Residue frames relative to the residue before (quaternion, step in Angstrom):
aa qw qx qy qz dx dy dz
E 1.0000 0.0000 0.0000 0.0000 0.00 0.00 0.00
T 0.0572 -0.8092 0.5847 0.0108 3.61 -0.38 1.19
M 0.1736 -0.7952 0.5758 0.0771 3.53 -0.85 0.97
T 0.3445 -0.7412 0.5317 0.2220 3.53 -1.05 0.64
S 0.2171 0.6466 -0.7150 0.1533 3.47 -0.99 1.03
D 0.7248 -0.3107 0.2512 0.5612 3.61 -1.03 -0.48
L 0.7530 0.2971 -0.1456 0.5688 3.50 1.18 -0.69
P 0.3520 -0.7291 0.5392 0.2318 3.61 -0.55 1.08
I 0.1142 -0.8071 0.5783 0.0324 3.57 -0.89 0.95
K 0.1370 -0.7669 0.6230 0.0695 3.54 -0.83 1.03
I 0.1137 -0.8098 0.5736 0.0469 3.57 -0.79 0.98
K 0.0375 -0.7815 0.6227 -0.0027 3.54 -0.91 0.99
T 0.1276 -0.7895 0.5949 0.0808 3.57 -0.91 0.85
T 0.1106 -0.7888 0.6040 0.0286 3.53 -1.05 0.84
G 0.7634 0.3389 -0.2507 0.4894 3.57 -1.18 0.48
A 0.7960 -0.3120 0.2297 0.4651 3.53 -1.07 -0.77
V 0.4589 0.7010 -0.4430 0.3189 3.58 1.24 0.14
V 0.1541 -0.7673 0.6183 0.0730 3.54 -0.89 0.99
L 0.3395 -0.7482 0.5328 0.2024 3.56 -0.79 1.01
T 0.0954 -0.8018 0.5898 0.0122 3.54 -0.07 1.34
E 0.6689 -0.4696 0.3829 0.4306 3.55 -1.31 0.25
E 0.6376 0.5435 -0.3151 0.4459 3.56 1.04 -0.87
L 0.6788 0.4834 -0.2887 0.4714 3.56 0.89 -0.95
R 0.6336 0.5406 -0.3281 0.4458 3.56 0.99 -0.85
S 0.7112 0.4398 -0.2794 0.4720 3.59 0.83 -0.90
F 0.5773 0.5704 -0.3665 0.4550 3.58 1.17 -0.58
I 0.6782 0.4815 -0.2795 0.4797 3.57 0.89 -1.00
A 0.6498 0.5311 -0.3138 0.4441 3.58 0.92 -0.94
E 0.6673 0.5051 -0.2984 0.4588 3.56 0.96 -0.89
K 0.6939 0.4852 -0.2739 0.4561 3.57 0.85 -1.01
V 0.7250 0.4325 -0.2436 0.4775 3.55 0.77 -1.08
G 0.6000 0.5940 -0.3445 0.4105 3.56 1.09 -0.76
K 0.6135 0.5746 -0.3395 0.4222 3.56 1.10 -0.71
L 0.5852 0.5937 -0.3650 0.4145 3.58 1.18 -0.50
S 0.5372 0.6468 -0.4087 0.3552 3.57 1.17 -0.46
K 0.5495 0.6100 -0.3901 0.4168 3.59 1.21 -0.44
L 0.6949 0.4701 -0.2705 0.4722 3.57 1.12 -0.62
L 0.6357 0.5300 -0.3295 0.4543 3.56 1.28 -0.14
D 0.5843 -0.5534 0.4590 0.3764 3.51 -1.27 0.43
A 0.4529 -0.7259 0.4504 0.2551 3.57 -0.61 1.15
S 0.6823 0.4891 -0.2909 0.4590 3.58 1.11 -0.60
D 0.5413 0.6265 -0.3946 0.3984 3.57 1.29 -0.10
T 0.1457 -0.8337 0.5296 0.0569 3.56 -0.09 1.29
S 0.6155 0.5674 -0.3473 0.4226 3.59 1.25 -0.24
A 0.4429 0.7195 -0.4467 0.2942 3.59 1.27 -0.18
L 0.0831 0.7876 -0.6033 0.0934 3.54 -0.96 0.94
A 0.1723 -0.7666 0.6089 0.1089 3.57 -0.98 0.82
E 0.0821 -0.7773 0.6224 0.0407 3.54 -0.92 0.95
V 0.0969 -0.8075 0.5818 0.0056 3.53 -0.69 1.13
E 0.0321 -0.7751 0.6301 0.0323 3.54 -0.95 0.88
V 0.0516 -0.7858 0.6160 0.0201 3.55 -0.81 0.98
E 0.0541 0.8195 -0.5675 0.0591 3.55 -0.86 0.92
S 0.4069 -0.6634 0.5626 0.2789 3.50 -1.27 0.43
I 0.2578 -0.7457 0.5939 0.1571 3.55 -1.04 0.81
A 0.3999 -0.7708 0.4479 0.2129 3.55 -0.47 1.23
D 0.8388 0.1752 -0.0682 0.5110 3.58 0.50 -1.14
S 0.1132 0.8264 -0.5398 0.1135 3.53 0.74 1.08
R 0.3253 -0.7700 0.5197 0.1768 3.57 -0.70 1.09
D 0.7606 0.4011 -0.2185 0.4614 3.57 1.03 -0.69
G 0.6403 -0.5782 0.3259 0.3866 3.57 1.18 0.46
D 0.5710 0.5512 -0.4095 0.4500 3.58 1.23 -0.14
V 0.1227 -0.8567 0.5000 0.0330 3.54 -0.31 1.22
Y 0.7600 0.3148 -0.2018 0.5315 3.59 1.23 -0.16
R 0.1443 -0.7746 0.6112 0.0750 3.51 -1.12 0.73
A 0.0862 -0.7690 0.6313 0.0523 3.55 -0.99 0.84
E 0.0584 -0.7801 0.6224 0.0240 3.53 -0.91 0.92
L 0.0975 -0.8011 0.5905 0.0024 3.50 -0.93 0.98
N 0.0350 -0.7838 0.6200 -0.0034 3.55 -0.76 1.07
I 0.0548 -0.7979 0.6002 0.0101 3.54 -0.71 1.05
S 0.1442 -0.7789 0.6072 0.0625 3.54 -0.67 1.13
V 0.0098 0.7706 -0.6369 0.0192 3.52 -0.93 0.94
A 0.6674 -0.4624 0.3614 0.4584 3.57 -1.23 0.25
G 0.8570 0.0743 -0.0764 0.5041 3.55 -0.73 1.07
G 0.8113 0.2155 -0.1484 0.5229 3.58 1.07 0.44
F 0.1814 -0.7666 0.6137 0.0520 3.47 -1.37 0.23
V 0.0532 -0.7872 0.6141 0.0213 3.57 -0.88 0.90
R 0.0594 -0.7953 0.6032 0.0146 3.55 -0.88 0.96
A 0.0138 0.7907 -0.6112 0.0312 3.56 -0.90 0.90
E 0.0379 -0.8002 0.5985 -0.0089 3.53 -1.06 0.75
A 0.0389 0.7990 -0.5993 0.0288 3.57 -1.03 0.73
K 0.1713 -0.7497 0.6292 0.1128 3.54 -1.18 0.69
R 0.0757 0.8067 -0.5786 0.0939 3.55 -0.81 1.00
V 0.6647 -0.5092 0.3794 0.3937 3.53 -1.35 0.21
T 0.7767 0.1898 -0.1345 0.5853 3.59 1.06 -0.66
L 0.6439 -0.5410 0.4006 0.3636 3.49 -1.27 0.56
H 0.6708 0.5139 -0.2930 0.4472 3.56 0.90 -0.98
A 0.6484 0.5139 -0.3151 0.4651 3.57 1.00 -0.81
A 0.6377 0.5271 -0.3218 0.4604 3.57 1.03 -0.80
V 0.6475 0.5032 -0.3105 0.4808 3.58 0.98 -0.86
D 0.6282 0.5562 -0.3151 0.4436 3.57 0.95 -0.94
E 0.7053 0.4773 -0.2572 0.4568 3.52 0.83 -1.07
A 0.6422 0.5165 -0.3210 0.4666 3.60 0.99 -0.82
V 0.6474 0.5118 -0.3102 0.4720 3.57 1.02 -0.82
A 0.6412 0.5243 -0.3193 0.4605 3.59 1.00 -0.85
E 0.6519 0.5113 -0.3044 0.4701 3.55 1.02 -0.84
A 0.6470 0.5110 -0.3104 0.4731 3.58 0.99 -0.86
R 0.6214 0.5468 -0.3391 0.4470 3.57 1.03 -0.81
R 0.6492 0.5153 -0.3155 0.4621 3.58 0.96 -0.89
A 0.6705 0.5049 -0.2935 0.4575 3.57 0.93 -0.93
L 0.6610 0.5043 -0.3054 0.4642 3.59 0.98 -0.85
R 0.6242 0.5387 -0.3345 0.4564 3.57 1.03 -0.81
K 0.6517 0.5257 -0.2967 0.4592 3.51 0.98 -0.99
A 0.6629 0.5059 -0.2973 0.4650 3.56 0.92 -0.96
R 0.6603 0.5198 -0.3051 0.4480 3.55 0.99 -0.87
T 0.6454 0.5146 -0.3093 0.4722 3.56 1.00 -0.87
K 0.6380 0.5318 -0.3210 0.4550 3.54 0.98 -0.90
H 0.6552 0.5171 -0.2987 0.4627 3.54 0.93 -0.96
R 0.6638 0.5129 -0.2965 0.4565 3.57 0.91 -0.97
D 0.6550 0.5133 -0.3095 0.4600 3.57 0.98 -0.85
L 0.6327 0.5242 -0.3312 0.4639 3.57 1.03 -0.77
V 0.6371 0.5216 -0.3201 0.4685 3.56 1.01 -0.84
R 0.6511 0.5216 -0.3050 0.4592 3.57 0.94 -0.93
Q 0.6421 0.5357 -0.3021 0.4577 3.52 0.96 -0.99
G 0.6512 0.5277 -0.2997 0.4557 3.54 0.97 -0.92
A 0.6605 0.5139 -0.2980 0.4591 3.56 0.94 -0.94
A 0.6443 0.5264 -0.3141 0.4573 3.57 1.02 -0.83
Q 0.6529 0.5162 -0.3099 0.4595 3.56 1.02 -0.82
V 0.6313 0.5323 -0.3241 0.4616 3.56 1.02 -0.80
K 0.6387 0.5334 -0.3092 0.4605 3.56 0.98 -0.92
E 0.6572 0.5234 -0.2854 0.4612 3.53 0.95 -1.02
F 0.6365 0.5457 -0.3114 0.4472 3.54 1.01 -0.91
F 0.6946 0.4677 -0.2729 0.4736 3.56 0.88 -0.95
R 0.5997 0.5635 -0.3561 0.4428 3.54 1.11 -0.69
K 0.6698 0.4861 -0.2851 0.4835 3.57 0.97 -0.95
L 0.6361 0.5565 -0.3093 0.4359 3.52 1.02 -0.94
G 0.7266 0.4349 -0.2316 0.4788 3.53 0.90 -0.97
G 0.3240 -0.7786 0.4796 0.2424 3.55 1.27 -0.24
G 0.7820 0.1754 -0.1561 0.5774 3.55 0.81 0.99
A 0.5513 0.6340 -0.4542 0.2964 3.56 -1.03 -0.95
């Protein structure tokens, strides 16, 4: 099931999970918000969400949500297990948001670093300025 927002979202359910209209829109809304952290010009961006029920969970967490976000030149994977399906999705999205922020900051810092080196190079080249 692919949904259209800025970020295409594929949803897969496993186990006893039924993809209701409510669940679909919940996932679309939560995951869709991550598109703000992505490069708008990145047309290859895709989010794949898998939600499943865990049958013999010893720790009471009965649902697992896995979120894979592919972007140009990168990949973010987040996973969460929770007592409710919605909580698992929430947590996986929060984890993905942290990872995307980190990746974005890293990218920005590399760009800044590059710009500083270029400036320095020209300064030396020009012998002044």
